[in-house]
C-alpha positions in Angstrom: -0.2 -22.9 24.4 1.2 -21.3 27.6 0.7 -17.8 28.8 3.7 -16.5 27.0 2.4 -18.0 23.7 -1.1 -16.5 24.2 0.4 -13.2 25.2 2.5 -13.2 22.1 -0.5 -14.0 19.9 -2.7 -11.4 21.6 0.1 -8.8 21.3 0.4 -9.6 17.5 -3.4 -9.3 17.2 -3.5 -6.0 18.9 -0.6 -4.7 16.9 -2.2 -5.9 13.7 -5.5 -4.2 14.7 -3.6 -1.0 15.4 -1.8 -1.3 12.0 -5.1 -1.8 10.2 -6.8 1.2 12.0 -4.0 3.7 11.6 -2.1 2.6 8.4 -4.6 0.7 6.3 -6.8 2.7 3.9 -10.4 3.2 5.0 -13.2 4.1 2.7 -14.4 7.7 3.0 -17.7 8.3 4.6 -20.4 9.7 2.3 -21.2 13.4 2.6 -25.0 13.6 3.2 -25.0 17.2 2.0 -23.3 16.4 -1.3 -25.1 15.8 -4.6 -25.4 12.2 -5.7 -23.7 13.1 -8.9 -20.4 15.0 -9.3 -20.1 18.0 -11.6 -16.5 18.3 -12.8 -16.5 22.0 -12.2 -12.7 22.6 -12.5 -12.4 20.8 -15.8 -15.6 22.3 -17.2 -14.3 25.7 -16.2 -11.0 25.1 -18.1 -12.8 23.9 -21.2 -15.1 26.8 -21.1 -12.2 29.2 -20.7 -10.5 27.6 -23.7 -13.6 28.1 -25.8 -14.1 31.8 -24.9 -11.5 33.2 -27.3 -12.8 31.0 -30.1 -16.2 32.7 -29.8 -14.9 36.3 -29.6 -14.7 38.6 -32.6 -11.2 38.6 -34.3 -10.6 42.2 -33.4 -11.1 41.5 -29.7 -8.9 38.4 -29.9 -6.2 40.4 -31.7 -6.3 43.2 -29.1 -6.1 40.7 -26.2 -3.4 38.3 -27.6 -1.4 40.4 -30.1 0.7 38.1 -32.3 -0.7 35.0 -30.5 -4.2 35.8 -31.9 -3.6 33.6 -35.0 -3.4 30.5 -32.8 -6.6 31.2 -30.9 -8.9 29.7 -33.5 -8.7 26.7 -35.6 -9.8 23.1 -36.2 -9.4 20.3 -33.7 -8.0 17.2 -35.3 -6.9 14.0 -33.6 -3.7 12.1 -34.1 -2.6 8.8 -32.6 0.7 7.4 -31.2 0.6 3.7 -30.5 2.9 0.9 -29.4 2.5 -2.6 -27.9 1.3 -1.3 -24.6 -0.6 2.0 -25.1 -2.7 3.9 -27.6 -2.4 7.7 -27.1 -4.7 10.2 -28.8 -3.5 13.8 -29.1 -5.3 16.9 -30.5 -4.3 19.8 -32.5 -6.4 21.9 -30.1 -3.8 22.4 -27.4 -1.2 20.1 -28.8 -2.0 17.8 -25.8 -3.0 14.3 -24.9 -6.7 13.8 -24.8 -7.1 10.0 -24.4 -5.0 7.1 -23.3 -6.0 3.5 -23.8 -4.0 0.7 -22.0 -4.0 -2.1 -24.5 -3.2 -5.0 -22.3 -5.7 -4.2 -19.5 -9.5 -4.1 -19.2 -11.9 -2.7 -16.6 -13.7 -4.9 -14.1 -16.6 -4.8 -16.6 -14.2 -6.3 -19.2 -14.3 -3.0 -21.2 -11.2 -1.4 -22.8 -9.3 0.4 -20.0 -9.3 4.1 -20.9 -7.1 5.7 -18.3 -7.9 9.3 -19.2 -10.1 11.0 -21.8 -11.3 14.5 -22.7 -14.0 14.5 -20.1 -11.9 13.3 -17.2 -8.5 14.9 -17.7 -7.5 18.5 -18.5 -4.0 20.0 -18.6 -2.6 23.5 -19.1 0.9 24.8 -19.7 0.9 28.5 -18.9 3.6 31.0 -19.8 3.8 34.7 -18.7 4.1 37.0 -21.8 3.8 40.7 -22.6 0.2 39.9 -23.4 -0.4 38.3 -20.0 -0.6 34.6 -19.0 -1.2 32.3 -22.0 -2.1 28.7 -21.8 -0.3 26.8 -24.6 -2.8 24.0 -24.3 -5.6 26.3 -25.5 -4.1 27.2 -28.8 -4.6 25.5 -32.2 -1.5 23.8 -33.8 -0.4 22.4 -37.1 0.6 18.8 -36.7 3.3 16.8 -38.4 3.5 13.1 -37.7 6.9 12.0 -38.9 6.5 8.4 -37.8 4.3 6.1 -35.7 6.4 7.2 -32.7 6.6 11.0 -33.0 4.2 13.9 -33.5 5.2 17.6 -33.6 2.7 20.4 -33.0 3.8 23.8 -34.3 2.4 27.4 -34.3 4.1 30.0 -36.6 3.4 33.3 -35.0 5.4 35.2 -37.7 8.4 34.5 -39.8 10.8 34.4 -36.8 8.6 33.3 -33.9 7.0 29.9 -33.3 5.8 27.6 -30.6 6.5 23.9 -30.9 5.5 20.8 -28.8 6.9 17.4 -29.7 5.8 14.0 -28.3 7.7 10.7 -28.8 6.6 7.2 -27.9 9.0 4.2 -27.7 8.0 0.9 -29.3 7.2 -0.5 -25.9 6.4 0.9 -22.4 4.2 3.6 -20.9 6.4 6.7 -21.1 5.6 9.5 -23.5 8.5 11.8 -24.1 7.8 15.6 -24.3 9.6 18.7 -25.5 8.5 22.3 -25.9 10.6 24.8 -27.9 9.8 28.4 -26.8 13.2 29.8 -27.6 12.1 32.0 -30.4 9.7 33.9 -28.1 12.6 35.8 -26.7 11.5 39.1 -25.2 7.9 38.1 -25.4 8.4 36.0 -22.2 8.3 37.9 -19.0 9.5 35.0 -16.8 11.7 32.0 -17.4 9.2 29.6 -15.7 6.2 27.8 -17.2 3.3 26.5 -15.0 1.9 23.1 -15.6 -1.5 22.1 -14.2 -3.1 18.7 -14.5 -6.6 17.9 -13.2 -8.0 14.4 -13.3 -11.4 13.0 -12.4 -10.2 9.5 -11.7 -12.3 6.9 -13.6 -13.6 3.7 -12.0 -11.5 0.7 -13.2 -12.2 -1.8 -10.4 -15.4 -3.1 -8.8 -14.8 -2.0 -5.2 -15.4 1.8 -5.1 -14.6 2.3 -1.4 -11.2 0.6 -1.7 -10.5 2.6 -4.9 -11.2 5.9 -3.1 -9.0 4.8 -0.1 -6.1 4.1 -2.4 -6.2 7.2 -4.7 -4.0 10.2 -4.0 -1.3 12.5 -5.3 2.4 11.4 -4.7 5.2 13.9 -4.9 8.8 12.6 -5.0 11.1 15.3 -3.9 14.8 16.0 -4.7 15.7 14.9 -1.2 14.4 11.4 -2.2 11.4 11.7 0.2 7.9 10.9 -0.9 5.2 13.3 0.1 1.6 12.2 -0.3 -1.9 13.5 0.5 -3.8 11.3 2.9 -5.7 8.7 0.9 -8.5 8.3 3.5 -9.2 12.0 4.1 -12.9 12.8 3.7 -12.2 16.5 3.2 -10.4 18.4 0.4 -6.7 18.3 1.0 -3.8 20.4 -0.3 -0.1 19.6 -0.2 2.7 22.1 -0.9 6.0 20.3 -1.4 8.9 21.4 0.9 11.5 20.7 -1.8 11.7 20.7 -5.6 10.4 17.5 -7.1 11.6 14.9 -9.6 8.1 13.6 -10.4 4.5 14.0 -9.4 1.9 11.2 -9.9 -1.8 11.1 -9.8 -1.9 7.7 -8.3 -4.8 5.2 -8.4 -4.9 1.7 -6.9 -3.4 -0.1 -9.9 -2.6 2.7 -12.3 -1.2 6.2 -12.3 -0.5 9.2 -14.6 2.6 11.2 -13.8 4.9 13.9 -15.1 8.6 13.2 -14.6 11.9 15.0 -15.1 15.6 14.3 -14.7 15.9 17.9 -13.5 13.5 19.5 -11.0 10.0 20.8 -10.8 9.5 23.8 -8.4 6.6 25.2 -6.4 4.8 21.9 -6.5 1.3 21.9 -5.2 -1.1 18.9 -5.1 -4.8 18.7 -4.1 -7.5 16.0 -3.7 -11.3 16.4 -3.7 -13.2 13.3 -2.3 -16.4 12.4 -4.2 -19.8 11.7 -2.6 -21.3 8.3 -2.5 -23.0 7.5 -5.8 -20.6 9.5 -7.9 -19.1 7.6 -10.8 -15.9 9.5 -10.2 -13.4 7.9 -7.8 -11.8 11.1 -6.6 -10.7 14.4 -8.1 -6.9 14.9 -8.2 -4.9 18.0 -9.2 -1.3 18.9 -9.4 0.4 22.2 -10.3 4.2 22.9 -10.7 6.6 25.2 -12.3 9.3 24.1 -14.8 12.1 26.2 -16.4 11.2 27.1 -20.0 14.7 26.1 -21.0 14.3 22.7 -19.4 11.3 22.0 -21.7 13.6 21.8 -24.7 16.6 20.2 -23.0 17.1 16.5 -23.7 19.2 16.2 -20.5 16.1 17.0 -18.4 14.1 14.3 -20.3 10.6 15.5 -19.3 8.1 12.8 -19.9 4.6 11.5 -19.0 3.8 8.1 -17.6 0.4 6.5 -18.3 0.5 3.0 -17.0 0.3 0.3 -14.3 1.5 0.4 -10.7 3.7 -2.6 -11.4 6.7 -2.7 -9.1 9.2 -4.0 -11.6 8.0 -1.6 -14.4 8.0 1.4 -12.0 11.6 0.6 -10.9 12.8 1.4 -14.4 10.8 4.6 -14.9 12.5 7.0 -12.5 14.2 7.0 -9.1 11.7 6.2 -6.4 8.9 5.7 -8.9 8.3 2.2 -7.5 7.0 3.9 -4.3 3.7 4.3 -6.1 3.3 0.6 -5.3 2.7 0.7 -1.6 4.4 -2.2 0.2 4.0 -1.0 3.8 6.3 1.1 6.0 9.6 0.3 7.6 10.5 -3.3 7.9 7.3 -4.5 6.1 8.4 -2.8 3.0 11.8 -4.5 3.2 10.2 -7.9 3.7 7.9 -7.4 0.6 10.6 -5.9 -1.6 13.5 -8.3 -0.9 11.6 -11.5 0.2 8.0 -11.8 -0.9 8.2 -10.2 -4.4 11.3 -12.2 -5.5 9.7 -15.5 -4.3 6.4 -14.6 -6.0 8.1 -13.8 -9.3 10.0 -17.1 -9.1 6.8 -19.0 -8.5 5.2 -17.2 -11.5 7.6 -19.2 -13.7 6.3 -22.4 -12.1 2.6 -21.9 -12.8 0.2 -19.6 -14.5 -2.6 -20.3 -12.0 -2.3 -17.6 -9.3 -4.3 -19.8 -6.8 -1.5 -22.4 -7.1 1.1 -19.7 -6.9 -0.3 -18.4 -3.6 -0.4 -21.9 -2.3 3.2 -22.5 -3.2 4.1 -19.1 -1.7 2.6 -20.3 1.6 4.7 -23.4 1.4 7.9 -21.5 0.8 7.2 -18.9 3.6 6.1 -21.6 6.1 9.2 -23.6 5.3 11.3 -20.5 5.8 9.7 -19.8 9.2 9.6 -23.4 10.3 12.7 -23.0 12.6 10.9 -20.3 14.5 7.7 -22.5 14.7 9.8 -25.4 16.0 11.6 -23.3 18.7 8.2 -21.9 19.8 6.8 -25.4 20.1 9.8 -26.7 22.0 9.4 -23.8 24.5 5.8 -24.7 24.9 6.8 -28.4 25.4 9.3 -27.5 28.1 6.7 -25.4 30.0 4.2 -28.2 29.6 6.4 -30.9 31.2 7.0 -28.6 34.1 3.3 -28.5 34.8 3.5 -30.5 38.1 6.0 -28.0 39.6 4.0 -25.0 38.3 0.8 -26.4 39.8 2.6 -26.9 43.1 3.7 -23.3 43.1 0.1 -22.1 42.4 -1.2 -24.3 45.1 1.4 -23.0 47.6 0.8 -19.3 47.0 -2.8 -19.2 46.0 -3.9 -15.8 44.8 -0.6 -14.1 45.4 0.3 -13.6 41.7 3.5 -11.8 42.4 4.8 -14.7 44.5 3.6 -17.2 41.9 5.5 -15.3 39.2 8.6 -15.1 41.3 8.6 -18.8 42.1 7.9 -19.6 38.4 10.9 -17.5 37.3 13.1 -19.3 39.9 11.8 -22.6 38.5 12.6 -21.7 35.0 16.1 -20.6 36.1 16.7 -23.9 37.8 15.6 -26.0 34.9 17.2 -23.8 32.2 14.0 -22.7 30.5 13.9 -19.3 28.9 10.2 -18.3 28.8 10.9 -15.6 26.2 11.6 -18.2 23.6 7.9 -19.0 23.5 7.0 -15.5 22.6 10.0 -14.2 20.6 9.5 -16.7 17.7 5.9 -15.6 17.4 6.8 -11.9 17.3 9.6 -12.5 14.8 6.9 -13.8 12.4 5.1 -10.5 12.7 6.9 -8.6 9.8 6.0 -11.3 7.3 2.4 -11.4 8.7 1.9 -7.7 8.2 3.9 -7.5 5.0 1.2 -9.7 3.4 -1.5 -7.1 4.2 0.2 -4.7 1.9 1.5 -7.1 -0.8 -1.8 -8.8 -1.8 -4.1 -5.8 -2.1 -1.5 -3.9 -4.1 -0.1 -6.7 -6.4 -1.4 -5.9 -9.9 -0.3 -9.4 -10.9 -3.4 -10.6 -9.0 -5.8 -8.1 -10.7 -8.7 -10.0 -12.4 -7.0 -13.3 -11.8 -9.7 -16.0 -11.2 -9.4 -18.8 -8.7 -12.3 -21.1 -7.7 -15.2 -18.8 -6.9 -13.1 -15.7 -6.6 -13.3 -13.6 -9.8 -10.5 -11.2 -8.8 -7.8 -12.2 -6.3 -6.8 -8.6 -5.8 -10.3 -7.8 -4.4 -12.8 -9.5 -2.1 -14.6 -12.7 -3.2 -18.3 -12.8 -2.7 -20.5 -15.9 -2.6 -23.5 -14.0 -1.3 -24.4 -10.4 -2.0 -26.6 -9.0 0.8 -29.4 -6.5 0.2 -28.2 -4.6 3.3 -25.0 -3.7 5.0 -23.8 -5.1 8.3 -21.9 -2.6 10.4 -18.1 -3.3 10.3 -18.7 -6.3 8.0 -20.2 -5.1 4.7 -22.8 -6.1 2.3 -21.3 -9.4 1.1 -20.1 -12.7 2.4 -16.5 -13.6 1.5 -16.0 -17.4 1.5 -12.2 -17.2 1.8 -12.6 -15.0 4.9 -15.0 -17.5 6.4 -12.6 -20.4 5.7 -9.7 -18.4 7.2 -11.8 -17.7 10.3 -12.8 -21.4 10.7 -9.3 -22.6 10.2 -8.0 -20.1 12.8 -10.6 -21.2 15.3 -9.7 -24.9 14.6 -6.0 -24.1 15.2 -6.9 -22.2 18.4 -9.0 -25.1 19.6 -6.2 -27.6 18.9 -3.7 -25.5 20.9 -6.1 -24.9 23.7 -6.8 -28.7 24.0 -3.1 -29.3 23.9 -2.5 -26.8 26.7 -5.9 -26.9 28.5 -4.3 -27.3 31.9 -1.8 -24.4 31.6 -4.0 -21.8 30.0 -6.8 -20.1 32.1 -10.3 -19.7 30.7 -10.0 -16.0 30.2 -7.0 -16.4 27.9 -8.9 -19.2 26.0 -11.8 -16.9 25.4 -9.5 -14.1 24.1 -7.9 -16.6 21.7 -11.3 -17.5 20.3 -12.5 -14.0 20.0 -9.6 -12.6 17.8 -10.5 -14.8 14.7 -14.0 -13.5 14.8 -12.8 -9.9 15.0 -10.6 -10.4 12.0 -13.4 -12.0 10.1 -15.1 -8.6 10.3 -11.9 -6.7 9.5 -10.9 -8.8 6.5 -14.2 -9.4 4.8 -13.6 -6.7 2.2 -9.8 -7.3 1.9 -8.1 -9.0 -1.1 -9.3 -12.6 -1.5 -5.7 -13.5 -2.3 -4.8 -12.4 1.2 -7.6 -14.3 3.0 -6.9 -17.4 0.8 -3.2 -17.1 1.8 -4.1 -17.1 5.5 -6.5 -20.0 5.1 -3.8 -22.1 3.5 -1.3 -20.9 6.0 -3.5 -22.0 9.0 -3.9 -25.4 7.5 -0.2 -25.9 7.0 0.6 -24.6 10.5 -1.7 -27.2 12.0 0.0 -29.9 9.9 3.4 -28.6 11.1 2.3 -28.7 14.7 1.0 -32.3 14.4 4.2 -33.4 12.7 6.4 -31.7 15.4 4.3 -33.2 18.2 4.6 -36.7 16.7 8.4 -36.5 16.5 9.1 -34.7 19.8 9.6 -37.0 22.7 8.5 -35.1 25.9 10.1 -37.8 28.0 13.5 -36.8 26.6 12.7 -33.1 27.2 11.9 -33.9 30.8 15.2 -35.8 31.1 17.0 -32.8 29.6 15.4 -30.4 32.0 16.3 -32.6 35.0 19.9 -32.6 33.7 19.8 -28.8 33.5 18.4 -28.7 37.1 21.3 -30.8 38.4 23.9 -28.7 36.6 22.3 -25.4 37.7 22.3 -26.7 41.3 26.1 -26.9 41.2 27.4 -23.9 43.2 30.6 -23.9 41.2 28.8 -23.6 37.8 29.3 -20.2 36.1 25.9 -18.6 35.6 24.8 -17.4 32.1 24.0 -13.8 31.4 20.3 -14.6 31.3 20.5 -16.3 34.7 22.3 -13.4 36.2 19.7 -10.9 34.9 16.9 -13.1 36.0 18.4 -13.3 39.5 18.8 -9.6 39.6 15.2 -9.1 38.5 14.0 -11.5 41.2 16.1 -9.8 43.8 14.7 -6.4 42.8 11.1 -7.8 43.1 11.9 -9.2 46.5 13.4 -5.9 47.7 10.4 -4.0 46.4 7.9 -6.4 48.1 9.9 -6.2 51.3 9.9 -2.4 51.2 6.2 -2.2 50.6 5.5 -4.6 53.5 7.7 -2.5 55.8 6.0 0.7 54.7 2.6 -0.9 55.4 3.7 -2.0 58.9 5.0 1.5 59.7 1.6 3.0 58.7 -0.2 0.6 61.0 
């Protein structure tokens, strides 16, 4: 490993560290002033508000609500819509969803996965009337269930005036269709807009609470096809007001989300998050509010619907434009690599095996094969530099500690022998997008959720072979075996390269190369075990590739090729390449700069 190789690896490491610091979710710090338990104040307030009218005398209710008073009291009954994927419970009190069970998923405790319930989720749909603002989700309805897939909630205010809400559930999938017919209210409505508010105390579904809190937020997809999100890692209450009308708003968790979607537009969209203190059973409090045209509520073309389901990339793609952005795959080029390279390969390998440990192993083989040309070119660049060691040592001996002169002579040497030093660094850098793409793919791939492999009980979360009774700063309170194996294999690979290039790499660079694996051991201890397992296997295969290349590469032939290049480049009539011309210009500039500095020093003397 020459200086260019080490510089490339160090650069990648620094970029990776920066990426993890600035773009990777971090668990929120506990608030020492907060209570160890969370009181769901907003939801409790809404429930209490809904119960106030029911406890007032009829005369007072009549005076306050007018013709709407008949709907202020009643009996709450539950009805159910169910398909192959979800079981949705609705109540005649509010004509709203009160509980959602995802039938094909369980929590980390292997209990039924209840995405929302009456205690965690509260919605309101408020209209402005002559009687003042009225929340349609606080009234009592008569329900008609025409089939297993449809329920209609209706209030007959008088012979000509009614309110109707209708829900429809397809035979499969996670979308619940919604319509509200308010057309008969006519002059009772003071505005043409209704306000929808949804507050959710996100329930804990996974074992790692810090990671859950660092991946829970509100996403707003605007009409300009831009996604606006509240910071997932903020430790303070945050509010987001969308700049443009929105197509959908999602209360997004790590692997699941609840959302409201339209083919039209939602206006005046506002979102908010409230972090929870350490010890709270609630992951985070999320809230959205938006306005929707009353006419759109009963327009099939707008297709207003709710989504209660997984953050599965392929499922989300079919829900609505941009809905797959709820599955975070990284930014810029890393998103592209995951979307068009890693995910298709992963899906193909799922058809080969049902064991996700084997699938990840095969993924490593495919990716390493794909990147092998870059590895080979990098090794060949190293080999060319290695066979020039006698000439490089002679330059160092000649110029001693004059590093500028050493670099200039080395560049001239590379020019004479036709060696491009950048070829040792560029292949390593070109692998960076794939390297960083994996940091977003594995932690967010719901396919790995609760998949067992060896000692790891969940490849989407960290594996632990030893739970500590204390927490080590920057490391955690557990020992991840896959992270340990990844670190050891990285150190082994580094040792192998340092031994191979011991004469061309100084001691400082060797120390740095050993330090980085230890740093990443601390960084990755709480990351997805699928990720650290991937890098462990990747390191082993890389070592095998290097040994194979070394066995089949004849450095004697490389030396002969370089000598041939030297003779050709020494021909004064030979046309110089663009690289050679730029290199000569750079060397000339350095010489001119050095000469000018020396002249300036002499004048000052």
